[in-house]
N, C-alpha and C positions, 0 to 999 in steps of 0.2 A: 575252824576251831583250832586253837593252839595245841601243840604236841602234848603238853601237860597243863591244861588249864586248872584252875582251882576246883571247878566242878568235877573234872575227871579224877583229880587226886582224892577228893571227898568220896566219890563213887567207889574208887578202888579201896579206900580205907574202910568204907562200909562193907564191901565184899570181903575184905580181910577179917573184919570183925565177925561177920557171919561164918566165915570159914573157921575162925577160932572157936566159936560156939559149937559148931559141928564137931570139930576136933576134940573138944573136951568131953564129948559123949562117946569116945572110942572105947571106954570101959565096958559098955554094953554092946558086945560085938554084933548081935543081930540088928539092934536098932541103928547102930553106926553104919553097918553095911547097907541097910535099907536106905538110909539118908544119903549115902555116898554112891548109890547105884548109877546116877548120871555121870558122875566123875569117873567111876570105875570103867564104865563103858567107853568114855572118851579116852582115858589112859590106855586101855587095852587096844582100842581102835587105832590110836596113834602108833603103837608098836606094830600092829598088823599092817597098816597102810605103808609105813616106812619099810617094813620087812618085805612087803610085796614089791614096792618100787625099787628096792636096792638088791633084789634077788636073794634075800635071806630065806625065802620060801616058807612063809607061815603055814603050819599044818593044822592048827586049831586055835580057837579063841573061846575063852570062858569068862563069864562074869558072875558065876555062881560062887559065893563065898564058901570057903572050906577050911577046916583045921589041917595044918601041916606040921605035925610034931607038936612043939610047944607054941607055935605061932599060928596066926590065921592069915589066909591069903584071900584077898577080895576078888581077884581075877588073874588070868594068865593067858599068855600066848606062847605057843611052842613053834620053833623054827627048825628047819632041816639044814639050812645052809648059812649059818652065821660065820662070817669070815673076817679077815683083817680089814677089808675095805668097807664093811657095812656094820660092824659091831657097835661102834660109837653112835652111829646114826640110829640104829634100832634101840640101843640101850637108853639113849638120852632123848628119844622122840617125845616123851611126855612134856618136855620143856616147850614144845610147840603150843601147848595150851595157854601159856602166858600171853601170847599175842591175842588169843581168843578172848581172854578176860579184858584185855586192853581195848579190843575192838568193841565189845559190848559197852564198856565204859564210855568211849568217845561217842557212841551212838545214842546212849541213854542219859548221860550226865546232865545235859541241859534241859531235859524233858521231865525231870523228877518234880513232883509236886509235894506239898505238905502232907497230904494223904495219898500215899502211892496206890496206883492201880494194881490189879492182879498181875498184869504183864510186867510191871516194874518189879514186883516182889519176885516173880518167877525168874526174870533176867538177872536180878541181883543174886538170887540163889544159884543160878547157873554160873555166874561169874565166880562165886565162892567155890563152887565145885571145880572149876578150872584151876583155881589157885591151890586147892588141896591136891587135885589129881596131877598137877604138873611136876610134883616131886618124884624123882626116880626112886624106885625101891632099891633095897640092897641087892637084889637079884639083877635089876637093871644095870646097876653100876658094875657088878661083876661081869656081866655080858660085855659091856663097853670096855672095861679095863683088860679083860683076858684076851679079847679078840682084836682090840685096836690100841694096844699099849704103845705102839710106835707113834701114834698120833699125839698122845699125851706127852711122850718124850720129846717129840718135835715142837709141840707148843711150849713146853718148859724151856727147851733150848732157845726158842725164839724170844721168850720173855726174858731170859737171862741176857741174851745178846742185846735186846732192846734196853734193858736196864743198865748194862755196863758200857754200852757204846754211846749212850747219850742221845739217842734218837727219840 
């Protein structure tokens, strides 16, 4: 199967449409958090696993939605050792869910039927959850930027060098 066949693109667009429908329901926090539970679990698990693998030392993982001041938090992971070398990886780890949505798409795109089976609906919903959950939260971005600012400075310098050097 080609990297981005028409069937894969259509599948991913369908997953994005389902994700958009779920996102529009965010005004009802309890309903939205129940719908997003698989994605919340995947999002927080990505933080926990990358934290474990990069020695950030995760201490807890929660997927229980709660109110935090004026905002709501769907889940959280706390770490004991976020440092300069692991902050960006831990903070941006939910982006690893994008390849998961793509993998589901390339596996299922050519097998879709006019009337989808229950497994097709479930996997499309899981793809949509991956698309929603791959978005790093504001707190995720803060963790990445505060602890690994040097990496972003290095990337910006490399981008400027590449732009102005003509490579």
